[in-house]
C-alpha positions as CSV (number, residue, x, y, z in Angstrom):
1,M,144.1,76.7,77.3
2,T,145.5,76.5,74.1
3,R,146.2,78.7,72.2
4,P,145.8,80.1,68.8
5,H,148.8,78.7,66.3
6,I,149.5,81.4,63.6
7,C,152.4,80.1,61.1
8,I,154.8,83.2,59.4
9,I,156.2,82.8,56.5
10,A,159.2,85.2,55.0
11,F,162.3,84.3,53.0
12,K,163.9,86.7,54.2
13,P,166.7,86.8,56.8
14,V,164.2,87.1,59.4
15,S,166.5,88.6,62.5
16,L,167.6,91.8,59.9
17,T,163.2,91.4,58.5
18,V,161.8,94.4,60.4
19,H,157.7,94.1,59.4
20,V,158.9,90.5,60.5
21,L,160.2,90.3,64.0
22,R,157.0,93.1,65.1
23,Q,155.2,90.4,63.4
24,I,156.9,88.1,65.9
25,T,157.0,90.7,69.0
26,Y,153.1,91.4,69.7
27,L,151.8,88.0,68.3
28,A,153.4,86.2,69.9
29,P,152.2,86.6,73.5
30,D,148.4,85.5,72.8
31,H,149.5,83.2,69.5
32,E,151.6,79.8,69.6
33,L,154.3,81.1,66.3
34,T,156.2,78.8,64.7
35,V,158.6,81.2,61.8
36,I,159.6,79.9,58.3
37,G,162.0,82.0,57.3
38,H,166.1,82.7,55.9
39,G,169.4,83.4,59.1
40,T,169.4,82.0,62.8
41,P,166.2,82.8,65.9
42,D,167.9,85.5,67.7
43,P,167.7,84.4,71.4
44,A,166.1,87.4,72.5
45,W,163.2,86.1,70.0
46,P,159.5,84.8,72.6
47,A,160.1,80.4,72.3
48,L,158.2,80.1,69.1
49,N,158.7,77.5,66.9
50,W,162.5,78.3,64.3
51,Q,162.0,77.2,60.6
52,P,164.7,77.2,58.3
53,I,164.6,77.5,55.0
54,P,167.6,77.4,53.0
55,T,168.2,80.7,49.9
56,A,167.8,80.3,46.4
57,T,171.4,78.8,44.9
58,L,172.4,79.3,41.2
59,R,171.0,75.5,39.9
60,S,167.3,77.9,41.3
61,K,168.5,81.6,39.4
62,I,169.1,79.8,35.6
63,E,165.8,77.1,36.3
64,R,164.0,79.9,37.7
65,A,165.7,82.1,34.4
66,V,164.5,79.0,32.3
67,C,161.1,78.8,33.5
68,Y,160.1,82.9,33.4
69,V,161.7,82.4,29.6
70,V,159.6,80.2,28.8
71,G,156.4,81.9,30.7
72,R,155.7,84.6,28.6
73,V,154.4,82.1,25.9
74,F,153.5,79.4,28.4
75,P,152.3,80.6,32.0
76,A,151.7,76.7,33.5
77,A,155.8,77.1,32.8
78,Y,154.9,79.3,36.7
79,D,153.9,77.1,38.6
80,F,155.6,74.3,37.1
81,W,159.0,76.5,37.8
82,Y,157.1,77.4,42.2
83,W,156.2,74.1,43.2
84,H,159.9,73.0,41.6
85,T,162.0,75.3,43.9
86,V,163.2,73.6,47.1
87,R,162.8,76.7,49.8
88,F,158.9,77.1,48.2
89,R,158.4,73.1,48.4
90,L,160.9,72.6,52.4
91,A,158.3,75.9,53.5
92,Y,154.6,74.2,52.9
93,Q,156.1,71.4,53.9
94,R,157.0,72.0,56.9
95,A,153.7,74.9,57.1
96,L,151.9,71.7,56.8
97,E,153.1,70.0,59.1
98,S,153.0,73.2,61.3
99,G,149.4,72.1,62.3
100,A,148.1,76.0,62.4
101,A,145.4,77.4,62.7
102,A,146.2,80.6,60.6
103,I,149.7,81.7,57.5
104,H,151.2,85.1,57.9
105,A,152.1,84.9,54.6
106,N,154.8,87.8,53.8
107,D,155.1,88.7,50.0
108,W,153.7,87.4,47.2
109,Q,156.2,84.6,46.9
110,T,154.5,83.1,49.9
111,L,151.3,83.2,49.4
112,P,150.6,80.0,46.6
113,L,152.2,77.9,49.6
114,A,149.5,79.7,51.9
115,I,146.7,79.0,49.7
116,E,147.9,75.6,49.6
117,V,148.1,74.8,52.8
118,A,144.5,75.8,53.7
119,R,143.0,73.8,51.1
120,V,144.6,71.2,52.5
121,T,144.2,72.1,56.3
122,G,141.7,74.1,56.6
123,A,143.9,77.0,57.7
124,R,143.2,81.1,57.3
125,V,145.0,83.3,55.3
126,I,146.3,87.0,56.1
127,F,148.3,87.6,53.1
128,H,150.8,90.4,54.1
129,Q,152.3,92.9,51.0
130,H,154.8,95.5,52.0
131,E,154.7,97.3,48.4
132,Y,153.5,97.2,45.1
133,A,154.5,93.6,44.0
134,E,154.5,93.8,40.3
135,L,157.1,97.3,39.8
136,E,159.4,96.0,42.8
137,R,162.7,96.4,40.5
138,E,160.6,98.7,38.0
139,D,164.1,99.7,37.0
140,S,165.0,97.0,35.9
141,L,164.4,95.8,31.8
142,I,164.9,92.3,32.9
143,W,163.3,92.5,36.0
144,R,159.6,93.8,34.0
145,I,160.1,91.5,31.3
146,L,160.8,88.5,33.0
147,V,159.6,88.4,37.0
148,R,156.9,90.5,36.1
149,P,154.8,88.5,34.5
150,A,155.5,85.7,36.4
151,L,154.4,87.4,39.5
152,R,151.9,88.7,38.2
153,H,150.7,85.1,37.6
154,L,150.4,83.9,40.4
155,L,149.7,86.9,42.1
156,V,145.6,87.0,40.2
157,K,145.4,83.3,40.2
158,Y,146.1,82.9,44.2
159,T,144.2,85.3,45.6
160,Q,141.5,85.1,43.4
161,D,141.2,81.2,44.0
162,A,137.4,80.6,44.0
163,E,138.1,77.5,46.8
164,V,140.4,79.6,49.1
165,R,139.8,83.3,49.5
166,L,141.7,85.6,51.8
167,D,140.9,86.0,55.2
168,A,142.8,89.4,55.6
169,F,144.7,91.8,52.9
170,I,147.8,94.5,54.7
171,T,149.6,96.8,52.7
172,V,152.1,99.8,53.7
173,C,149.8,102.5,52.4
174,Q,146.7,104.3,51.4
175,P,148.2,105.0,47.6
176,I,149.7,100.4,47.2
177,A,145.8,99.8,49.1
178,D,143.8,101.5,46.4
179,R,146.1,100.1,43.8
180,Y,145.7,96.4,44.5
181,H,141.4,97.6,45.5
182,R,141.1,99.0,41.2
183,E,143.4,95.9,40.4
184,L,142.5,92.7,42.3
185,G,139.4,94.1,43.3
186,V,140.5,93.4,47.6
187,D,139.6,95.6,50.1
188,P,144.0,95.8,51.7
189,I,144.5,97.2,55.9
190,V,146.6,99.4,55.6
191,V,149.2,98.9,58.5
192,Y,152.5,101.4,58.5
193,N,155.8,100.0,59.0
194,A,156.2,102.4,62.9
195,P,158.7,101.5,65.6
196,A,157.3,100.5,68.5
197,P,157.1,103.7,71.5
198,V,160.9,103.5,73.3
199,S,160.9,101.9,76.5
200,A,162.6,105.3,77.9
201,P,163.0,108.4,78.0
202,L,164.8,109.5,74.3
203,P,168.0,111.8,76.1
204,L,166.9,115.8,74.4
205,H,169.0,118.4,73.3
206,T,168.8,121.5,72.1
207,T,169.5,122.3,68.4
208,S,172.5,124.5,67.5
209,R,172.0,127.7,64.7
210,D,175.7,126.7,63.8
211,R,175.2,122.7,63.3
212,I,172.1,121.3,62.1
213,R,172.3,117.5,62.2
214,L,171.4,115.7,59.8
215,I,170.7,112.3,59.4
216,H,169.9,108.8,56.6
217,H,169.4,106.0,57.4
218,G,169.1,102.3,55.4
219,Y,170.1,100.1,52.6
220,A,172.7,101.6,50.1
221,Q,171.0,101.1,47.6
222,R,170.8,102.3,43.9
223,G,168.6,104.4,42.6
224,R,167.5,105.8,46.3
225,G,169.0,109.1,45.6
226,I,171.3,108.4,48.5
227,D,173.8,110.4,46.1
228,Q,172.0,113.2,45.5
229,M,171.3,113.5,49.5
230,I,175.0,113.8,49.2
231,R,175.3,116.8,46.7
232,A,172.0,118.4,48.2
233,V,174.7,118.9,51.7
234,A,177.5,119.8,49.5
235,L,174.8,123.1,48.0
236,A,173.6,123.8,51.2
237,D,175.0,126.6,53.7
238,R,177.4,125.1,56.2
239,R,176.0,124.8,59.0
240,F,174.2,121.4,57.8
241,T,175.9,118.1,58.5
242,L,175.0,114.1,57.2
243,D,175.8,111.4,59.1
244,L,175.6,108.0,56.7
245,M,174.2,104.5,58.3
246,L,174.0,102.1,55.5
247,M,173.4,98.4,55.5
248,G,173.3,96.6,52.6
249,D,175.7,94.3,49.7
250,D,177.1,96.8,47.6
251,P,180.6,98.0,49.1
252,A,181.2,99.4,45.6
253,H,178.3,101.6,45.7
254,V,179.5,103.4,49.6
255,R,182.8,103.5,48.3
256,Q,181.3,105.6,45.4
257,L,179.4,107.4,47.7
258,R,182.6,107.9,50.1
259,R,184.7,109.3,46.8
260,L,182.0,111.6,46.4
261,A,181.3,112.8,49.2
262,D,184.8,113.3,50.5
263,R,184.9,115.3,47.0
264,I,182.5,117.9,46.8
265,A,181.3,118.4,51.1
266,P,185.3,117.1,52.4
267,G,184.0,117.4,56.7
268,R,180.6,117.3,56.8
269,V,179.5,114.0,55.4
270,F,180.0,111.6,58.2
271,F,179.3,107.9,57.5
272,R,179.1,105.7,60.5
273,D,178.2,102.0,61.3
274,V,175.0,100.0,61.3
275,V,173.4,99.3,64.0
276,P,170.5,97.0,65.5
277,P,166.9,97.4,64.1
278,G,166.3,97.6,68.0
279,D,168.9,100.2,68.5
280,I,167.8,102.5,65.4
281,V,165.6,105.2,67.6
282,R,167.3,105.3,70.2
283,T,170.3,105.6,68.2
284,V,169.3,108.9,65.4
285,A,167.6,110.7,68.3
286,E,170.9,112.6,69.2
287,Y,170.3,114.2,65.2
288,D,167.7,117.5,64.9
289,V,166.8,116.3,61.0
290,G,165.2,112.9,59.1
291,L,166.7,113.0,56.0
292,C,163.9,111.1,53.9
293,V,164.2,112.2,50.2
294,I,163.7,108.8,47.6
295,Q,164.5,109.5,44.3
296,P,161.1,108.3,41.8
297,S,163.4,105.9,40.7
298,T,160.1,102.9,40.8
299,Y,156.5,102.9,41.8
300,N,157.6,102.0,45.2
301,A,159.9,104.5,45.6
302,L,158.1,107.2,44.6
303,M,154.9,106.1,47.1
304,M,156.6,104.3,49.6
305,L,155.9,104.8,53.2
306,P,159.2,103.8,54.6
307,N,160.7,102.7,57.9
308,K,162.8,105.0,58.8
309,L,160.1,108.0,58.6
310,F,158.6,106.9,61.2
311,E,161.2,105.8,62.9
312,Y,163.0,109.7,62.6
313,I,159.7,110.5,64.2
314,Q,159.2,108.4,66.9
315,A,162.8,109.3,67.5
316,G,161.7,113.2,68.3
317,L,163.2,114.8,64.7
318,A,161.8,116.9,62.3
319,V,162.0,115.0,59.0
320,C,162.2,116.6,55.4
321,V,161.0,114.7,52.5
322,G,160.6,114.9,48.7
323,P,157.0,115.3,46.4
324,S,156.0,111.5,47.8
325,P,152.2,111.7,47.8
326,A,152.1,109.2,51.1
327,M,155.2,110.7,53.3
328,V,154.1,114.1,52.1
329,E,150.4,113.4,54.0
330,I,151.9,112.4,57.3
331,V,154.6,115.2,57.0
332,R,151.5,117.8,56.7
333,G,149.1,116.0,58.1
334,Y,151.0,115.7,61.8
335,G,153.2,118.7,60.9
336,V,156.5,117.1,62.0
337,G,158.4,119.1,58.7
338,V,159.3,119.6,55.7
339,C,158.8,118.9,52.4
340,T,160.2,119.9,49.5
341,E,159.1,121.2,46.1
342,G,161.1,118.1,43.1
343,F,164.3,116.2,44.0
344,E,166.6,117.4,42.7
345,P,170.4,119.2,44.5
346,H,169.1,122.2,44.1
347,G,165.8,121.4,45.8
348,I,166.3,119.8,48.9
349,A,169.2,122.1,49.8
350,S,166.6,125.0,49.3
351,T,164.5,123.5,51.4
352,L,167.3,122.9,54.1
353,N,168.5,126.9,54.1
354,Q,164.4,127.4,55.2
355,L,165.7,125.5,58.2
356,T,166.4,128.3,61.2
357,V,166.4,126.5,64.7
358,E,162.8,128.3,65.7
359,R,161.3,126.9,62.8
360,I,163.0,123.1,63.8
361,E,162.4,123.1,66.6
362,P,158.4,122.7,66.4
363,L,158.8,120.2,63.8
364,R,160.9,117.8,66.9
365,A,158.0,118.9,69.4
366,A,154.6,118.0,67.3
367,A,156.8,115.1,65.9
368,R,157.0,114.5,69.5
369,R,154.6,114.6,70.1
370,A,152.6,112.4,66.4
371,A,155.2,109.6,67.7
372,E,152.0,109.0,70.0
373,V,150.1,107.2,68.0
374,L,152.1,106.7,65.0
375,N,154.1,103.6,66.9
376,A,153.5,99.9,66.1
377,D,151.6,99.9,69.5
378,V,149.0,101.5,67.6
379,E,149.5,99.7,64.2
380,M,150.7,96.6,65.2
381,A,147.0,96.0,67.0
382,K,145.1,96.6,63.9
383,I,147.3,93.1,62.7
384,V,146.2,91.4,65.9
385,G,142.8,93.4,65.8
386,I,142.6,90.9,62.5
387,Y,143.3,87.4,64.5
388,D,141.7,88.0,66.9
389,Q,138.2,88.3,64.8
390,L,139.2,85.1,63.3
391,W,139.5,83.6,65.6
392,A,135.9,85.4,67.9
393,S,134.2,84.6,64.3
394,G,134.8,80.2,65.8
395,A,138.5,79.3,63.2
396,P,138.6,75.4,64.1
397,P,142.0,74.5,66.2
398,I,144.2,72.6,63.8
399,A,145.6,68.8,64.6
400,Q,148.8,68.3,64.6
401,Q,149.7,66.3,61.4
402,A,152.5,65.8,58.4
403,V,150.6,66.0,54.7
404,S,153.4,64.9,51.5
405,I,154.5,67.5,49.4
406,G,152.2,65.5,46.5
407,G,149.0,68.0,48.2
408,A,150.4,71.1,46.6
409,S,148.4,71.5,43.0
């Protein structure tokens, strides 16, 4: 029996992009997959048709900047930029040639080509926008002036296409879903970025009264407030230590963080090597509290429900979050941690100081219970269910074909 064919597109290094890896893992058992993205495939992936796409070149970045400037006066320049960008054109051609019955488009840059492929082939389109796209980099003046108008133009054009309608719109949390509903008239489905349940029981440990171990992991991005968490630990009781497991391409920032930690919290803040995405839960399980106070430097930073929050819960950690609405809802709703009143170091330290072993242990137990429902098996079942409904509605298979790039509008 022929399996339905899905083409997943993500202009990201797929082997390092957790949410795309989950799509591959959970869709592969019942679907044929073509995956278009950056990087190289992992040998551990299930069988699929991997189609690598080159990253942006210096020339393409310059051309993009020029079109962004012109587009503020003549919006057609945004379309010209998109359809004359080599990697977008190549991805479009590869998606056409895949013959997939559905296109799973990750983030706004993939949406135009997904819609245009569907216009030619009749494929179904699932749009997976992981953050609120227009404010992704609102802390950057250049982004606000040049990128946001282009993004808005393409997002509105291709979500409101009269001929090709989205079959589903997926996003990461309810506040962002509500905003897209108000602004675009769509009804997003919320899918949390939660990890898979652990395959074997995690080793349990008792929180020490003398040393409470905090962990924070993720990208070493400026503006996220990693420096503020270091300052908070420096102000908190000496029983608290913090391990940082940071990834990213800003080594200068990591050096700054190391110097700050050595100066204000010597012997209490440690930097450890990153581990592969699939090893994160088991690695952080050795800690007591996941520290997840993200500074609200952007709208997305305030509204986010990051992977790390669910990874801490899956690992059975208590969590400490800032007053970020979506995170507060999860933490209070499942009773898995504490919420600071503000984002400043003194407030974070004050909240930490109120944590005792007698308080942490019940929070950790609640996290282990919450992990039974806040996991990828539950969340990804929503995406699998979307496709099951599409096929049940009679979506026809699409024959393998090769169509000229000239089909793009």
